[in-house]
PAZAPA-4460 file (N, C-alpha, C; in steps of 0.05 Angstrom, whole numbers, plus 32768, in hexadecimal, padded with zeros to 4 digits):
% residues 263
    n_x    n_y    n_z   ca_x   ca_y   ca_z    c_x    c_y    c_z   seq   type   mol
   8792   8317   8655   87A4   8311   866A   87BB   8326   8669     1      X     A
   87C4   832C   8653   87DB   833F   8650   87D2   835B   865B     2      X     A
   87BA   8363   8657   87AF   837C   865F   87AD   837D   867E     3      X     A
   87A4   8365   868A   87A2   8362   86A7   87BF   8364   86B3     4      X     A
   87D3   8358   86A8   87EF   835A   86B2   87F8   8376   86B1     5      X     A
   87F2   8385   869A   87FC   83A0   8698   87EE   83B1   86AE     6      X     A
   87D3   83AD   86B4   87C6   83BC   86C8   87D2   83B6   86E3     7      X     A
   87D6   839E   86EA   87E3   8397   8702   87FE   83A3   8707     8      X     A
   880E   83A4   86F0   8828   83B0   86F2   8826   83CE   86FA     9      X     A
   8812   83DB   86EC   8810   83F9   86F0   8806   83FD   870D    10      X     A
   87F5   83ED   8719   87EB   83EF   8733   8803   83EB   8747    11      X     A
   8813   83D9   8741   882C   83D3   8751   883F   83EB   8751    12      X     A
   8842   83F7   873A   8852   8410   8739   8847   8426   8749    13      X     A
   882D   8429   874A   881F   843E   875B   8824   843A   8777    14      X     A
   8823   841F   8780   8825   8418   879B   8842   841E   87A6    15      X     A
   8855   841C   8794   8870   8421   879C   8874   843E   87A5    16      X     A
   8862   8450   879A   8864   846D   87A2   8877   847D   8792    17      X     A
   8878   8496   8797   888A   84AA   8789   88A3   84AD   8799    18      X     A
   88BB   84AF   878D   88D3   84B5   879B   88D2   84D0   87A6    19      X     A
   88E1   84D6   87BB   88E1   84F0   87C9   88EB   8507   87B7    20      X     A
   88FD   8500   87A4   8906   8515   8792   88F2   8521   8781    21      X     A
   88DC   8511   877C   88C6   851B   876C   88B3   852B   877F    22      X     A
   88B2   8526   8797   88A0   8533   87A9   88AB   854D   87B4    23      X     A
   88C4   854D   87B9   88D3   8566   87C5   88CD   857F   87B9    24      X     A
   88CE   8582   879E   88CA   859B   8790   88AC   85A5   8796    25      X     A
   889A   8591   8794   887D   8598   8798   8878   85A3   87B4    26      X     A
   8887   8598   87C8   8884   85A3   87E4   888D   85BE   87E5    27      X     A
   88A2   85C6   87D8   88AB   85E1   87D7   8897   85F3   87C9    28      X     A
   888C   85EA   87B3   8878   85F9   87A4   885E   85FE   87B6    29      X     A
   8857   85EA   87C7   883F   85ED   87D7   8847   8600   87EE    30      X     A
   885F   8602   87F8   8865   8616   880A   8863   8633   87FF    31      X     A
   886B   8635   87E4   8868   864F   87D7   8848   8657   87D5    32      X     A
   8839   8643   87CE   881B   8647   87CE   8811   864E   87E8    33      X     A
   8819   8642   87FD   880F   8648   8818   8818   8663   8820    34      X     A
   8831   866C   8818   8839   8686   881D   8827   869B   880E    35      X     A
   8821   8696   87F6   880F   86A8   87E6   87F4   86AB   87F2    36      X     A
   87E7   8694   87FB   87CD   8695   8807   87CD   86A3   8821    37      X     A
   87E3   869E   8830   87E6   86AB   884A   87E8   86CA   8846    38      X     A
   87F5   86D3   8831   87F7   86EF   882B   87DA   86FD   8826    39      X     A
   87CA   86ED   881A   87AE   86F7   8815   87A0   86FA   8831    40      X     A
   87A4   86E8   8843   8797   86E9   885E   87A1   8703   886C    41      X     A
   87BC   8707   886B   87C6   8720   8878   87BE   873A   886B    42      X     A
   87BA   8738   8850   87B1   8751   8843   8794   8758   884D    43      X     A
   8783   8743   8850   8767   8748   8858   8768   8752   8874    44      X     A
   877B   874A   8886   877C   8755   88A1   878D   876D   88A3    45      X     A
   8794   877A   888B   87A4   8793   888B   87BF   8790   889A    46      X     A
   87CA   877A   889A   87E6   8776   88A5   87FA   8775   888D    47      X     A
   8801   878F   8884   880D   8793   886B   8829   8786   886B    48      X     A
   883A   8789   8880   8854   8780   8883   8854   8760   887E    49      X     A
   8843   8753   888C   8841   8736   888B   8838   872D   886F    50      X     A
   8825   873B   8863   881B   8734   8847   8833   8736   8833    51      X     A
   8843   874D   8836   8859   8750   8825   886F   8738   8829    52      X     A
   8874   8735   8841   8889   871E   8848   887F   8705   883B    53      X     A
   8866   86FE   883B   885C   86E5   8832   8860   86E4   8813    54      X     A
   885B   86FA   8806   8860   86FA   87E9   887D   86F5   87E1    55      X     A
   888F   8702   87F0   88AB   86FE   87EB   88B5   86E1   87F3    56      X     A
   88A8   86D8   8808   88AD   86BB   8810   88A4   86A9   87FB    57      X     A
   888E   86AE   87EE   8885   869E   87D8   8897   869F   87C1    58      X     A
   88A2   86B6   87BC   88B6   86BB   87A6   88D0   86A9   87AC    59      X     A
   88D8   86AA   87C5   88EF   8699   87CD   88EB   867B   87C8    60      X     A
   88D3   8671   87D1   88CD   8656   87CB   88C9   864F   87AE    61      X     A
   88BF   8663   879F   88BA   8660   8782   88D5   865B   8773    62      X     A
   88EA   866C   877C   8903   866A   8770   8911   8650   877A    63      X     A
   890A   8645   8790   8917   862E   879B   890D   8614   878E    64      X     A
   88F3   8612   878A   88E8   85F9   8781   88F3   85EF   8766    65      X     A
   88F7   8601   8753   8903   85F8   873B   891F   85EE   873E    66      X     A
   892F   85FC   874F   894B   85F3   8754   894A   85D8   8762    67      X     A
   8939   85D3   8773   8938   85B9   8782   8931   85A4   876C    68      X     A
   891D   85A9   8759   8913   8596   8746   892C   858F   8734    69      X     A
   893A   85A4   872C   8953   859E   871C   8969   858E   8729    70      X     A
   896C   8596   8742   8982   8589   8752   897C   856B   8758    71      X     A
   8962   8566   875E   895A   854A   8762   8950   853B   874B    72      X     A
   894F   854A   8733   8945   853E   871A   8928   8534   8720    73      X     A
   8919   8545   872C   88FE   853D   8735   88E8   854E   8724    74      X     A
   88EF   8558   870D   88DC   856A   86FF   88C5   8556   86F4    75      X     A
   88AC   8561   86F8   8895   8551   86EE   8882   8565   86E1    76      X     A
   8870   855C   86D1   885C   856D   86C5   8848   8576   86DA    77      X     A
   8841   8565   86EE   8831   856B   8703   883D   8583   8713    78      X     A
   8857   8582   8716   8864   8597   8726   8864   85B2   8717    79      X     A
   8867   85B0   86FD   8866   85C9   86EC   884B   85D6   86ED    80      X     A
   8835   85C6   86ED   881A   85D1   86EE   8815   85DC   870A    81      X     A
   881D   85CF   8720   881B   85D8   873B   882A   85F0   873D    82      X     A
   8842   85F4   8732   8852   860E   8735   8842   8625   8729    83      X     A
   8836   8620   8711   8827   8636   8705   880F   8640   8715    84      X     A
   8800   862B   8721   87E9   8634   8732   87F4   8642   874B    85      X     A
   8809   8639   8757   8815   8648   876D   881C   8664   8766    86      X     A
   8829   8667   874F   8832   8682   8748   8819   8694   8743    87      X     A
   8804   868A   8737   87EC   869B   8734   87E2   86A6   874D    88      X     A
   87E0   8692   8762   87D6   869C   877D   87E9   86AF   878A    89      X     A
   8802   86A8   878A   8816   86B6   879A   881D   86D2   878C    90      X     A
   881E   86D1   8773   8829   86EB   8765   8813   86F8   8754    91      X     A
   87FA   86EC   8752   87E7   86F8   8744   87CF   8702   8756    92      X     A
   87C5   86EC   8765   87AF   86F6   8776   87B8   8704   8790    93      X     A
   87CD   86FA   879D   87D5   8706   87B6   87DD   8724   87B3    94      X     A
   87EF   872B   879F   87F5   8748   879D   87DC   8758   8795    95      X     A
   87CA   874D   8785   87B2   875B   877F   87A0   8762   8797    96      X     A
   879D   874E   87A8   878D   8751   87C2   879B   8764   87D3    97      X     A
   87B6   8763   87D6   87C6   8776   87E6   87C1   8793   87DD    98      X     A
   87C5   8797   87C3   87C1   87B4   87B9   87A5   87BD   87BC    99      X     A
   8791   87AC   87B8   8777   87B5   87BC   8770   87BE   87D8   100      X     A
   877A   87AB   87EC   8773   87B1   8808   8784   87C9   8811   101      X     A
   879C   87CE   8806   87AD   87E2   880F   87A3   87FE   8805   102      X     A
   879B   8801   87ED   8793   881B   87E3   877F   881B   87CE   103      X     A
   877F   8808   87BD   876E   8807   87A3   8750   8806   87AA   104      X     A
   874A   87FC   87C2   872C   87FC   87C9   8720   8817   87CB   105      X     A
   8732   882C   87CD   8728   8847   87CD   8725   8855   87B1   106      X     A
   872C   8845   879D   8727   8850   8783   870D   8847   8777   107      X     A
   86F9   885A   8778   86DF   8852   8771   86DB   8844   8756   108      X     A
   86CD   882D   8756   86C5   881F   873D   86DC   8810   8732   109      X     A
   86F6   881C   8731   870A   8811   8720   8720   8803   8730   110      X     A
   8720   8807   874C   8736   87FA   875A   8735   87DC   8758   111      X     A
   8721   87CF   8759   8721   87B1   8756   8725   87A9   873A   112      X     A
   871F   87BA   8725   8725   87B5   870A   8744   87B0   8705   113      X     A
   8753   87C2   8711   8771   87C0   870E   877C   87A6   871C   114      X     A
   8770   879F   8731   8779   8788   8740   8771   876E   872E   115      X     A
   8759   876E   8723   8750   8757   8712   8763   8757   86F9   116      X     A
   876A   876E   86EE   877B   876E   86D6   8796   8763   86DD   117      X     A
   87A1   8769   86F4   87BC   875F   86FD   87BB   8740   86FF   118      X     A
   87A7   8736   870C   87A4   8719   8711   87A0   870A   86F7   119      X     A
   8790   8716   86E5   8789   8708   86CB   87A3   870A   86B9   120      X     A
   87B2   8720   86BA   87CC   8721   86AD   87E0   870E   86B5   121      X     A
   87DF   8708   86CF   87F3   86F2   86DA   87EA   86D6   86CE   122      X     A
   87CE   86D1   86CF   87C5   86B7   86C4   87CC   86B4   86A7   123      X     A
   87CB   86CA   8696   87D2   86C7   867B   87F0   86C5   8676   124      X     A
   87FF   86D1   8687   881C   86D0   8685   8824   86B2   868B   125      X     A
   881A   86A7   86A0   8820   868A   86A8   8816   8677   8692   126      X     A
   87FF   867D   8686   87F5   8669   8673   8808   866C   8659   127      X     A
   8810   8684   8653   8822   8685   863B   883C   8678   8642   128      X     A
   8847   867A   865B   8860   866D   8662   885F   864E   865F   129      X     A
   8847   8643   8667   8843   8628   8667   8842   861E   8649   130      X     A
   8835   862D   8638   8833   8627   861C   884E   8626   860D   131      X     A
   885E   863B   8615   887A   863D   860A   888B   8626   8612   132      X     A
   8888   861B   8629   8898   8604   8632   8894   85EC   861C   133      X     A
   887C   85EA   8612   8876   85D2   85FE   887C   85DB   85E2   134      X     A
   8885   85F4   85DD   888A   85FC   85C2   88A7   85F9   85B8   135      X     A
   88AE   8606   85A4   88C7   8604   8598   88DC   8612   85AA   136      X     A
   88F4   8609   85A9   890A   8613   85B7   8910   8630   85AC   137      X     A
   8911   8644   85BF   8913   8661   85B6   8930   8663   85AB   138      X     A
   8936   8679   859D   8952   867D   8593   8965   8682   85A9   139      X     A
   897F   867E   85A2   8992   8680   85B6   8992   869A   85C6   140      X     A
   898D   86B0   85B9   898F   86CA   85C7   8979   86CD   85DB   141      X     A
   8964   86BB   85DD   894F   86BE   85F1   8958   86AF   860C   142      X     A
   896E   86A0   860C   8974   8690   8622   897A   86A0   863C   143      X     A
   8981   86B7   863A   8987   86C7   8653   8971   86DD   8658   144      X     A
   8959   86D8   864D   8944   86EB   864F   8929   86DC   8654   145      X     A
   8916   86E9   8663   88FC   86E1   8665   88EA   86F1   864F   146      X     A
   88D4   86E4   864B   88C1   86F4   8639   88AD   8702   864D   147      X     A
   88B0   871C   864E   88A0   872C   8663   88AC   872A   867D   148      X     A
   88A0   8736   8690   88A9   8737   86AC   88A1   871D   86BA   149      X     A
   88B1   870D   86C7   88A9   86F4   86D4   8897   86F9   86EB   150      X     A
   8888   86E6   86F4   8873   86E6   8708   887E   86F3   8722   151      X     A
   8892   86E8   872F   889C   86F5   8749   88A3   8713   8746   152      X     A
   88B1   8718   8730   88B9   8735   872D   88A2   8747   8727   153      X     A
   888D   873E   8719   8875   874D   8715   8867   8752   8730   154      X     A
   8866   873E   8740   8859   8741   875B   8869   8758   876A   155      X     A
   8883   8755   876B   8893   8769   877A   8890   8785   8770   156      X     A
   888F   8788   8755   8889   87A4   874A   886E   87AC   8750   157      X     A
   885A   879B   8750   883F   87A3   8756   883B   87AE   8773   158      X     A
   884A   87A1   8786   8847   87A9   87A1   885E   87BD   87AD   159      X     A
   886C   87C7   8798   8882   87D9   87A0   887B   87F0   87AF   160      X     A
   8863   87FE   87AB   885C   8814   87BC   8859   880C   87D9   161      X     A
   884E   87F4   87DF   884B   87EB   87FA   8867   87E8   8807   162      X     A
   8879   87DC   87F9   8896   87D7   8803   88A1   87F3   880B   163      X     A
   889F   8806   87F9   88AC   8820   87FD   889E   8830   8813   164      X     A
   8885   882A   8819   8876   8839   882D   887E   8831   8849   165      X     A
   8889   8819   884E   8891   8811   8867   88A6   8823   8873   166      X     A
   88BA   882B   8864   88CF   883C   886F   88CA   8859   8868   167      X     A
   88B7   885D   8858   88B0   887B   884F   8891   8880   8852   168      X     A
   8887   887F   8869   886B   8884   886D   8863   88A1   8866   169      X     A
   8876   88B4   8867   8870   88CF   885F   886B   88D4   8842   170      X     A
   8872   88BF   8831   886E   88C2   8813   8853   88BA   880E   171      X     A
   883F   88CE   8810   8823   88C6   880C   881C   88BF   87EF   172      X     A
   882D   88C7   87DC   8826   88C0   87BF   8829   88A1   87BB   173      X     A
   8836   8894   87CC   883A   8876   87CB   881F   8868   87CB   174      X     A
   880D   8875   87DD   87F4   8869   87E2   87DE   8874   87D0   175      X     A
   87E6   8885   87BE   87D1   8891   87AC   87C6   887B   879B   176      X     A
   87AB   8879   879A   879E   8862   878D   87A2   8866   876E   177      X     A
   87A2   887D   8763   87A5   887F   8746   87C1   8878   873E   178      X     A
   87D6   8880   874D   87F2   8877   8747   87F4   8858   8749   179      X     A
   87E8   884D   875D   87EA   882F   8760   87DB   8821   874A   180      X     A
   87C4   882B   8742   87B5   881F   872B   87C5   8820   8713   181      X     A
   87D2   8836   870D   87E2   8839   86F4   87FA   8825   86F5   182      X     A
   8806   8823   870D   881C   8811   8711   8813   87F5   870B   183      X     A
   87FB   87EB   8716   87F0   87D0   8711   87EC   87CC   86F3   184      X     A
   87E2   87E0   86E5   87DC   87DD   86C8   87F7   87DA   86B9   185      X     A
   880B   87E9   86C1   8825   87E9   86B3   8832   87CD   86B8   186      X     A
   8832   87C3   86D0   883E   87AA   86D6   882E   8793   86C7   187      X     A
   8813   8795   86C6   8805   8781   86B7   880C   8780   869B   188      X     A
   8811   8798   868E   881A   879A   8674   8835   878B   866F   189      X     A
   8848   8790   8683   8865   8786   8680   8862   8767   8684   190      X     A
   884F   875E   8694   884E   8741   8697   8846   8732   867F   191      X     A
   8832   873D   8670   8825   872F   8659   8835   8737   863E   192      X     A
   8846   874B   8640   8854   8754   8629   886A   8741   8620   193      X     A
   8875   8746   8608   888B   8734   8600   88A7   8743   8603   194      X     A
   88A7   8756   8616   88BF   8765   861C   88D4   8752   8628   195      X     A
   88ED   8752   861E   8901   873F   8629   890B   874B   8644   196      X     A
   890B   873A   865B   8916   8744   8674   892C   8730   867B   197      X     A
   893F   873B   8689   8958   872A   868F   8953   8713   86A1   198      X     A
   895D   86FC   869A   895B   86E4   86AB   8976   86DC   86B4   199      X     A
   897A   86D4   86CC   8993   86CC   86D7   8995   86AC   86DA   200      X     A
   8981   869F   86CF   8983   8681   86D2   899C   8675   86C6   201      X     A
   89A7   867F   86B0   89BC   8672   86A2   89D4   8684   86A4   202      X     A
   89D6   8695   86B8   89EE   86A3   86BE   8A03   8690   86C9   203      X     A
   8A1B   8694   86C3   8A32   8685   86CE   8A46   8698   86DB   204      X     A
   8A4D   8693   86F5   8A5E   86A6   8703   8A7C   869C   86FE   205      X     A
   8A8E   86AC   86F3   8AAA   86A6   86F1   8AB6   86A0   870B   206      X     A
   8ACB   8691   870D   8ADA   8689   8724   8AE4   86A3   8733   207      X     A
   8AEF   86B5   8723   8AFA   86CD   8731   8AE6   86DF   873E   208      X     A
   8ACC   86DB   8738   8AB6   86EC   8742   8AA9   86DE   875C   209      X     A
   8AB3   86C7   8763   8AA5   86B7   8779   8AA8   86C7   8794   210      X     A
   8AC0   86D0   879C   8AC4   86DD   87B4   8AB5   86F8   87B3   211      X     A
   8AB8   870A   879F   8AA8   8722   879D   8A8B   871E   87A0   212      X     A
   8A80   8709   8794   8A64   8701   8794   8A5B   86FB   87B1   213      X     A
   8A6C   86EB   87C1   8A66   86E5   87DD   8A66   86FF   87ED   214      X     A
   8A78   8710   87E7   8A78   872B   87F6   8A5E   873A   87F2   215      X     A
   8A56   873A   87D8   8A3D   8748   87D0   8A25   873B   87DE   216      X     A
   8A26   8720   87DF   8A0E   8711   87EE   8A0E   8719   880C   217      X     A
   8A25   8719   881A   8A26   8720   8834   8A1D   873D   8839   218      X     A
   8A25   874E   8827   8A1D   876A   882A   89FE   876C   8827   219      X     A
   89F2   875D   8814   89D7   875D   8810   89C7   8752   8829   220      X     A
   89D2   873C   8834   89C4   8731   884A   89C5   8744   8862   221      X     A
   89DC   8752   8867   89DD   8765   887C   89C8   877D   8877   222      X     A
   89C6   8785   885E   89B0   879A   8858   8996   878F   885E   223      X     A
   8990   8775   8856   8976   876B   885B   896E   876A   8879   224      X     A
   8985   8766   8889   897F   8763   88A6   897C   8781   88B1   225      X     A
   8989   8794   88A8   8989   87AF   88B4   8972   87C1   88A8   226      X     A
   8971   87BE   888D   895C   87D0   887E   894C   87BE   8869   227      X     A
   893C   87AB   8873   892F   8799   8860   891E   87A6   884D   228      X     A
   890F   87BA   8853   88FB   87C5   8840   8908   87D6   882B   229      X     A
   891D   87E8   8835   892C   87F8   8822   893B   87E5   880E   230      X     A
   8947   87D0   8819   8956   87BD   8808   8943   87B0   87F2   231      X     A
   892D   87A7   87FB   891C   879A   87E8   890F   87AF   87D4   232      X     A
   8908   87C6   87DE   88FE   87DA   87CC   8913   87E3   87B8   233      X     A
   892C   87E5   87C0   8942   87ED   87AC   8945   87D6   8798   234      X     A
   8944   87BF   87A1   8946   87A6   878E   8932   87A7   8779   235      X     A
   8918   87AD   8782   8900   87AD   876F   8905   87C5   875C   236      X     A
   890E   87DB   8766   8912   87F2   8756   892A   87EE   8742   237      X     A
   893D   87E0   8749   8953   87D9   8737   894A   87C5   8723   238      X     A
   8938   87B3   872A   892F   87A1   8715   891E   87AF   8701   239      X     A
   890D   87C4   8709   88FE   87D3   86F7   8911   87E2   86E2   240      X     A
   8927   87ED   86EC   8939   87FA   86DC   8949   87E7   86C9   241      X     A
   894B   87CD   86D1   8958   87BA   86BF   8946   87B2   86A7   242      X     A
   892E   87B8   86A7   891C   87B0   8690   8926   87BE   8676   243      X     A
   8929   87D8   8675   8933   87E5   865D   894E   87DC   8655   244      X     A
   8960   87D7   8669   897B   87CE   8664   8979   87B1   8657   245      X     A
   8968   87A0   8661   8964   8786   8657   895C   8787   8639   246      X     A
   894A   879A   8632   8941   879D   8615   895A   87A4   8605   247      X     A
   8969   87B6   860D   8981   87C0   85FE   8996   87A8   85FA   248      X     A
   899A   8798   860F   89AC   8781   860E   89A1   876B   85FB   249      X     A
   8986   8768   85FD   897A   8753   85ED   897B   875B   85CF   250      X     A
   8977   8773   85C8   8978   877B   85AD   8994   8778   85A3   251      X     A
   89A9   877D   85B2   89C5   8778   85AC   89CA   875C   85A6   252      X     A
   89C0   8749   85B8   89C4   872D   85B6   89B6   8724   859B   253      X     A
   899E   872D   8596   8990   8724   857F   899D   872E   8566   254      X     A
   89A8   8745   8565   89B7   8750   854E   89D0   873E   8548   255      X     A
   89DE   8738   855E   89F6   8729   855B   89EE   870B   854F   256      X     A
   89D8   8700   855A   89D1   86E6   8552   89C8   86E6   8534   257      X     A
   89BA   86F9   852B   89B2   86FC   8511   89C9   86FF   84FF   258      X     A
   89DE   870F   8506   89F5   8712   84F7   8A05   86FA   84F3   259      X     A
   8A07   86E8   8508   8A14   86CF   8507   8A05   86BC   84F5   260      X     A
   89E9   86BF   84F6   89DA   86AD   84E6   89DD   86B3   84C7   261      X     A
   89E1   86CB   84C1   89E4   86D5   84A4   89FF   86CE   849B   262      X     A
   8A15   86CD   84AE   8A31   86C7   84A5   8A34   86AB   849B   263      X     A
***
């Protein structure tokens, strides 16, 4: 009798449904997934601009879903798994298909291999990220860093030649399949490596920096409107340059942490 009552109670709770705050982050994640799949469609149709826009749109939704979940306190294990699957499609499969259709198809025998390597590297990175969530809390000095290059940034680095080619079609080396293959291999290594890369998730903006930051945002938006591809390409290039800087800062933080631990 007690088991029956417990079963009826569980069924009643299911009928009550899920609160919207639990569903909203998953809706945003599904929008990211739809953008990634749509990018694949445009890549197959050789509509490069639309394919790139969809990947960056997926990155926007990917950055938004976590914030929505934290704001509404709607984080769930289902949402975390869905987010990883969305990231694999949007930032692993979609960029690989785009680069293959754009130039790597012309690299005999090996073009598809580099695309597979990129997608598999993304899958391994996301699997490692999920296992790290259930592991021990990392040391304090890791709080401002990612382990390896995060998924959206890796996708942007992988398709950077396509971005730069929109405003610079005369630069034929951007579409050189050997160069693009090497780039895909390097980005794959950065994804699965344990190289520390800068994370802004826990950055705090001082009060006195609020107005200057708003001016920078307005300037950035104006550049995006007037020169979108040059702006995005510059951002991706600056991120690539930030990787060695992040390593230097990480080593400094780790050394200071170890000195405090010994004291």
